[in-house]
C-alpha positions in Angstrom: -34.2 -12.1 0.4 -32.8 -14.6 2.9 -29.3 -13.8 4.2 -27.5 -15.8 6.8 -25.5 -14.0 9.5 -21.8 -13.6 8.9 -21.0 -15.6 12.1 -22.9 -18.5 10.7 -20.5 -19.0 7.8 -17.3 -17.5 9.2 -17.7 -19.3 12.5 -16.2 -16.3 14.3 -17.8 -15.1 17.5 -16.4 -12.2 19.4 -16.2 -12.0 23.2 -18.3 -9.5 25.1 -20.1 -8.5 21.9 -17.0 -6.8 20.5 -17.1 -6.6 16.8 -13.8 -7.4 15.0 -13.6 -7.4 11.2 -13.4 -10.6 9.2 -10.1 -10.5 7.4 -9.5 -12.1 4.0 -5.9 -12.0 2.9 -3.5 -13.5 0.4 -1.8 -12.8 -2.9 -3.5 -11.1 -5.8 -2.5 -14.1 -7.9 -1.3 -17.6 -7.3 2.0 -17.5 -9.2 3.9 -20.6 -8.1 3.3 -23.3 -5.5 6.2 -22.0 -3.5 5.0 -18.4 -3.6 1.5 -19.3 -2.6 2.5 -21.6 0.3 5.1 -19.3 1.7 2.7 -16.3 1.6 -0.1 -18.3 3.3 2.2 -19.8 5.9 3.4 -16.3 6.8 -0.2 -15.3 7.3 -1.0 -17.9 10.0 0.2 -15.5 12.7 -1.9 -12.6 11.5 -5.2 -13.8 12.8 -6.9 -13.8 9.4 -10.0 -15.8 8.8 -9.8 -16.7 5.1 -7.0 -17.1 2.6 -7.5 -15.6 -0.9 -5.7 -16.0 -4.2 -6.6 -15.2 -7.7 -6.6 -18.2 -10.0 -8.0 -16.6 -13.1 -7.2 -12.9 -13.6 -9.4 -10.9 -16.0 -7.0 -8.3 -17.3 -8.0 -5.1 -19.0 -5.7 -5.8 -22.0 -4.4 -9.0 -23.5 -0.9 -10.4 -23.4 -0.5 -9.8 -19.7 -0.5 -12.4 -16.9 -4.1 -13.8 -16.7 -3.6 -16.4 -13.9 -2.3 -19.9 -13.8 -5.7 -21.6 -14.1 -6.7 -25.0 -12.8 -3.3 -26.0 -11.5 -3.5 -23.1 -9.1 -6.5 -24.7 -7.5 -4.5 -27.8 -6.9 -1.8 -25.7 -5.2 -4.5 -23.9 -3.1 -6.0 -27.2 -2.0 -2.6 -28.4 -0.7 -2.0 -25.0 1.0 -5.3 -25.1 2.7 -4.4 -28.5 4.2 -1.1 -27.2 5.3 -2.3 -24.0 6.8 -5.7 -25.0 8.1 -7.7 -22.0 6.9 -10.6 -21.8 4.5 -9.8 -20.6 0.9 -11.5 -18.0 -1.4 -11.1 -17.2 -5.1 -12.8 -15.3 -7.9 -15.0 -17.0 -10.4 -16.1 -15.4 -13.7 -18.1 -18.2 -15.4 -19.7 -21.5 -14.9 -16.5 -23.5 -15.6 -14.7 -21.5 -12.9 -17.5 -22.4 -10.4 -17.3 -26.1 -11.3 -13.5 -26.2 -10.9 -13.5 -24.2 -7.7 -16.0 -26.6 -6.2 -14.1 -29.6 -7.4 -11.0 -28.5 -5.6 -12.8 -27.6 -2.4 -12.6 -23.8 -2.4 -14.7 -22.6 0.6 -15.7 -19.1 -0.5 -16.3 -17.6 -4.0 -16.3 -14.0 -5.0 -17.6 -12.4 -8.2 -15.4 -9.6 -9.5 -16.2 -6.1 -10.6 -15.9 -6.9 -14.3 -18.4 -9.8 -13.9 -20.9 -7.9 -11.7 -21.3 -5.3 -14.4 -22.7 -8.0 -16.8 -26.1 -9.5 -15.7 -25.6 -12.4 -18.2 -22.3 -13.4 -16.5 -23.8 -13.2 -13.0 -26.8 -15.3 -14.1 -24.5 -17.9 -15.6 -22.6 -18.1 -12.3 -25.9 -18.2 -10.3 -27.2 -21.1 -12.5 -24.0 -23.0 -11.8 -24.4 -22.5 -8.0 -27.9 -23.9 -7.8 -28.1 -26.6 -5.2 -24.7 -25.6 -3.7 -24.4 -24.2 -0.1 -21.3 -22.0 -0.3 -20.6 -18.4 0.7 -20.5 -15.9 -2.2 -19.2 -12.4 -2.1 -20.3 -10.0 -4.8 -18.0 -7.1 -5.6 -19.4 -3.8 -6.8 -19.5 -3.3 -10.6 -16.7 -1.2 -12.2 -19.1 1.7 -12.8 -21.0 3.4 -10.0 -24.4 1.7 -10.6 -26.1 0.6 -7.4 -28.8 -1.2 -9.4 -26.2 -3.5 -11.0 -24.6 -4.3 -7.7 -28.0 -5.0 -6.1 -29.1 -7.0 -9.1 -26.0 -9.2 -8.9 -26.7 -9.9 -5.3 -30.3 -10.7 -6.0 -29.4 -13.1 -8.9 -27.1 -15.1 -6.6 -29.7 -15.1 -3.9 -32.2 -16.4 -6.4 -30.0 -19.4 -6.9 -30.6 -20.3 -3.3 -27.4 -18.9 -1.8 -28.0 -17.4 1.6 -24.4 -17.0 2.8 -24.0 -13.7 0.9 -21.8 -10.6 1.4 -20.9 -7.5 -0.7 -17.4 -6.3 -1.3 -16.7 -2.6 -1.9 -13.7 -2.2 -4.1 -14.4 1.4 -5.5 -15.5 2.6 -8.9 -13.7 3.6 -12.1 -13.6 7.3 -12.9 -12.2 9.5 -15.7 -11.2 12.0 -13.0 -7.6 11.7 -11.8 -7.5 11.2 -8.0 -5.1 9.6 -5.6 -7.2 6.4 -5.7 -7.0 3.6 -8.3 -10.8 3.3 -7.9 -12.8 6.2 -6.3 -14.4 4.9 -3.1 -17.8 6.7 -3.4 -18.7 5.4 0.1 -22.2 6.7 -0.2 -23.1 3.9 -2.8 -22.0 1.2 -0.4 -23.8 2.9 2.5 -27.0 3.0 0.4 -26.6 -0.7 -0.4 -26.4 -1.4 3.3 -29.5 0.7 4.0 -31.4 -1.4 1.4 -30.1 -4.7 2.7 -29.3 -4.1 6.4 -28.6 -7.8 7.1 -26.1 -8.1 4.3 -22.5 -8.2 5.5 -20.3 -5.7 3.6 -16.5 -6.0 3.2 -14.0 -3.4 2.0 -11.1 -4.0 -0.5 -8.7 -1.2 0.3 -6.1 -2.7 -2.0 -8.2 -2.1 -5.1 -9.6 1.2 -3.9 -6.2 2.7 -3.2 -4.0 1.0 -5.8 -1.1 1.7 -3.4 0.0 -0.1 -0.3 0.4 3.3 1.5 -3.4 3.9 1.3 -4.5 0.5 2.7 -4.4 1.5 6.4 -6.4 4.8 6.1 -8.9 3.2 3.8 -9.3 0.2 6.0 -9.8 2.5 9.0 -12.4 4.5 7.1 -14.3 1.3 6.3 -14.3 0.2 10.0 -15.5 3.7 11.0 -18.4 3.1 8.7 -19.2 -0.2 10.5 -18.1 -2.5 7.7 -18.0 -6.2 8.6 -14.6 -7.2 7.1 -11.6 -6.4 4.9 -10.0 -8.1 1.9 -6.3 -7.1 1.7 -3.9 -8.4 -1.0 -0.8 -9.8 0.7 2.3 -11.2 -1.0 5.6 -12.7 0.4 7.5 -10.4 -2.0 5.1 -7.7 -3.3 7.6 -5.8 -5.4 8.1 -8.9 -7.5 4.4 -9.9 -7.8 3.2 -10.8 -11.3 0.1 -8.6 -10.9 -0.9 -5.5 -8.9 2.5 -5.3 -7.2 2.0 -1.7 -6.0 -1.1 -2.5 -3.9 0.1 -5.6 -2.1 1.7 -5.7 1.3 3.9 -8.3 3.0 2.5 -10.5 5.7 4.5 -8.5 8.3 3.0 -5.2 7.1 -0.4 -6.8 7.2 0.2 -7.6 10.9 1.1 -4.0 11.5 -2.0 -2.7 9.7 -4.3 -4.9 11.6 -2.7 -3.9 14.9 -3.0 -0.2 14.1 -6.7 -0.3 13.2 -9.0 1.2 15.8 -12.2 -0.9 16.2 -15.1 1.2 17.3 -18.4 0.1 18.9 -21.5 0.5 16.7 -23.6 1.6 19.8 -23.2 2.3 23.5 -25.5 2.1 26.4 -24.1 5.2 28.1 -27.2 7.3 28.8 -25.3 10.6 28.9 -23.8 9.9 25.5 -27.1 8.9 24.0 -28.9 11.9 25.4 -26.3 14.3 24.0 -26.3 12.5 20.6 -30.1 12.7 20.4 -29.9 16.5 21.1 -27.3 17.0 18.4 -29.3 15.0 15.9 -32.5 17.0 16.7 -30.6 20.2 15.9 -29.5 18.6 12.6 -33.1 17.6 11.8 -34.1 21.3 12.3 -31.3 22.6 10.1 -32.1 20.0 7.4 -35.7 21.3 7.3 -34.4 24.8 6.9 -32.1 23.7 4.1 -35.0 22.2 2.2 -37.1 25.3 2.7 -34.3 27.4 1.3 -33.9 25.0 -1.7 -37.7 25.2 -2.3 -37.5 29.0 -2.3 -34.5 28.8 -4.7 -36.4 26.5 -7.1 -39.4 28.8 -7.2 -37.1 31.5 -8.4 -35.7 29.1 -11.0 -39.3 28.5 -12.3 -39.7 32.3 -12.7 -36.4 32.5 -14.6 -37.5 29.6 -16.8 -40.8 31.4 -17.6 -39.0 34.6 -18.3 -36.5 33.0 -20.7 -39.3 31.2 -22.5 -41.3 34.5 -23.0 -38.2 36.1 -24.4 -37.1 33.1 -26.5 -33.8 32.6 -24.6 -32.1 29.2 -24.2 -32.3 27.5 -20.9 -28.6 26.7 -20.4 -26.3 29.7 -20.0 -22.7 28.7 -20.1 -21.4 31.9 -18.6 -23.8 31.7 -15.7 -22.8 28.1 -15.0 -19.1 28.9 -15.0 -19.7 31.8 -12.6 -21.7 29.5 -10.2 -19.2 26.7 -10.5 -16.3 29.1 -9.7 -17.8 31.1 -6.9 -19.7 28.6 -4.8 -16.7 26.4 -3.9 -14.9 29.6 -2.9 -17.8 30.7 -0.7 -17.9 27.3 0.8 -14.2 27.2 1.5 -14.5 30.5 3.5 -17.1 28.6 5.6 -14.7 25.7 6.2 -16.6 23.5 3.7 -14.7 21.2 1.4 -14.5 22.7 -2.1 -15.2 19.4 -3.9 -18.2 18.8 -1.8 -19.6 22.3 -2.5 -18.9 21.9 -6.2 -20.8 18.5 -6.3 -23.6 20.0 -4.3 -24.1 22.9 -6.7 -23.8 20.6 -9.7 -26.8 18.7 -8.4 -28.7 21.9 -7.8 -27.8 23.3 -11.2 -28.8 20.0 -13.0 -32.2 20.2 -11.2 -32.6 23.9 -12.1 -32.0 23.1 -15.8 -34.5 20.3 -15.6 -37.1 22.6 -14.1 -36.5 25.4 -16.6 -36.6 23.0 -19.6 -40.0 21.8 -18.4 -41.6 25.3 -18.4 
């Protein structure tokens, strides 16, 4: 898969090799020409790279604001001339692509509700054939790396090389402080599969609350993300969509100034020597962990055989409840996060059940 460097389509080169995030900002939705212009004008002093605005808004339920449609592209075209920054918007079908290109939108993104449907992504890909435009692919709503990867591959298959991924979190039945649970490990795995693919973070949609934007954006930069997309509105509390997760241009300035940008590497020999030493110790411990797990699974096999000989079911609810209750408590006493320990032992238990069922 051919992927152009981010600098080649953003045109942003950093002095002294310092990496600064590409920032895409603007309102969740274009509501009126005045709201769009005033928001984007206020963003000119923020040092952002690309303006964003939703023209079509795929809503979960009907009878809510679903975007202004084509007229919003006309407003955006005028705003771009006034402000002098490139524009970006979401497209969800071939008609959207055609209209966005007609009005000179510079960057397109594919939303989570579209990425989840390969037919929709392919329709967009077909509409993009022969067009040289940057495309950003959001993760699908559900935590499925294959769908995300497949969406990127379909767009690349249309000849688009200016590609990026956008991590906006994943829907979950569990109640958490996030609107969409980050599940950082999925984005990290995508980056490991496509190391040249730029990856952005959308802290607005992950958090669902403006108070969470700064810590989420910082976490993304700590993980070496390439950019941020932050929803910004001249008057967020009166926004027609997603009011609680938008910030004012002034607050965006504050957030960007408070972010700590870290270097991906350093040439300091003392640092690298010490880091290599610590990583070697981790490698040794990881091997010990795997040896212990292998010993545990051999005991699981014996239990599976014993249950089979005595005509006893594989899954024992009481035993699982005991494991699920005690292991997080054990971990907590060792300064391990209880949720992490619970997830770890759920994986171990699932594998144990699979092994016993195969005996």
